N, C-alpha and C positions, 0 to 999 in steps of 0.2 A: 722577478715580476710577473709573469705567466704563471705559476704555482701560487703565488698567492693570490691572484684574480678568480683562478680557479676555486682555489679552497673560498673565498671570501663570496663566489657565486654558490659554491654546495652547501656552506652555514646558510647563506640566505634561504635554498630551497627547502633545509631542514626547519629552518624556523618558519617559515610559512605551511609546511605540512603539521607542524607540532600545531600551529593556530588553525589550521582545516583539523586536528583531533579537537583541538580543545572545543569547537563551535558544535563540532557533531556531538561531542559528550555533553553541554550545554543543552541543545536541542533534544536529546534522547532524554536526557533528565527532566526537560520539563513536558516533553511527550508524555514522558512514562507517571508523571506524577499527575497530570490534569485527569485521568480517568480514576485514578487511588483517592483524591480530591471529591469528585466526584460523587463516588460511592461512599467516601464516609461525610459528606454534608449530606447526603440523602438520607444516612442511615441514623445521622444525628437529629435533623430533622425528625423520623420517623419514633426514633425513641423520646423526643419530645415529652409526648402525649401518648396515650391508647388510642391504636386505629383501627378500623375495620380490617376484616380480612381481604377484603378487595384492596383497600389501599395499601396493605402487606404484599399483596400480590402486584402491586404494581413496581414496588420499591425492588421486591426480587428480581422482576423482571429488568428491570431498571441496571440491578448493580450486575444480572448476567450479561447486559448488554458489556457494560463496561470490561468485564471480566473477559469476554471475547476480544474487544479492542485490546486489551494488554497482552492476553495470548498472541493474536497477529503481530503488534509490535515484536514480542519476544521473539517470534519464529523469523520475523523478518530479519533481526538484527542476528541470530544466529545463522541464517541462509548466506549473508553476509560476510558472517565470520568464515563458514563453509567456502564459500566462494573465493575467498582470498587468499585458501591455502592453494599452494603449488600441486598437490594430486587431485585438485577437483575436475570433474569429469562431467563432460554434459552426455547426456542421451539422448541423440538423434534417432529421429525416428518421422515417417510421413501423417499426415491426418490431415482431416478436411478444416479447413480455418473458420467456414461459417459453421461449422456445424459447434466449435469449440467459442466462438464469439455470442452463439445463442446461448449456449450455456453459461458463461460470464454473463451475461446480459439478464439472466435467469435470476443469476444468485445475486444480483444487484438491483433488480425489478422492484423490490420493498422499498429501498431506500431511494429510487428514482420516481418512485408513486409520492411518499414523503416531501421529494424536493420540488415534486411539480413537475416534473423532467419527463419527458419519454424516450426510450432508449429503439434502435433500430438497427437491423444489421442487414447488408445490403450486399449484393456479390457472391462470386463463389470463387473457390481454388483450393489447393492442394500447398502443404509448406511441409519441406523437412526442418525440423528443429527440436529442442529440444522443451518438450510440451511443458514442463512447471517453470521453465523460464518465462516461455510464452503467454502463460496465463499468469503468472506475477508480474510481468511488464503490462500486459493489458489494462490486469486489474487495474494497477497503480494509475495508470493512465485515464481508465472509467472513473475511478474515486475521485482524483482529480478534477474530472470533468463533471461530475455530479456537485461537487464543493462552487464551481467557479460559474456554473450555468444558471442564468436567472430561471424563477417559475415560470412555467409554461414552456421551457425550449427544449427542444429534440437534440438527440446525441445519437449521431449518426457512426455506425463504425463498418467502414467500407473496405472487402477485397476488392483489390485487382488483380487479374492475373496476365501475364503476358508471356509470351516464349522463353523468357530467361529470368524472371522474378514476381513475387507476389508481394503485393503490396497493401 
C-alpha cells in the first residue's frame, strides 16, 4: 500500500509539473506574440497608404522597441535554460550596491519618465554576489514596480548594510 501511495504522489507531482510547464509555454507564446503582433499591425497600417518620412521614422522606432523587447525575452529564456543546467556557475565578486542601483535606475529613467514615476536610490553598501544575477533580479523588480506604480509615484531602491547583511 505504501508503494502505491508513493507512486500516486509521484504521478501527482509529475502532473503538476507538466501543468506548470504547459502554463509557462502558453505564457511565453503570448508574451512573444504580443510584440510581433504590434510590429505587424503598425507595419500594415503604415503600408495602407503613403506616409511622410517622419511617420516612417516613428514606425521604425516603434518596431525597434518591439525588437528590443523580443530580444530581452529571448535572452531571459536562454538565461533560465542555462541556469537550470547542472554545470551553471555563478561568478561572485564584491561590488558597490548603490552604484549598481544608480546604473540600473539610469537605464530605466526613460521608462519612468513615460510612466510619470520618479526613481531614487538611497543608502550605501557593498555586496558579494553574481553581478549579472543581481542586475537581472533588480531590473525585473524595477520593471514590475514601474508597471504597477501609479503616475506621480516614487520608486525608491533602498540599501541597508548591517554587520552581517546587505538588504
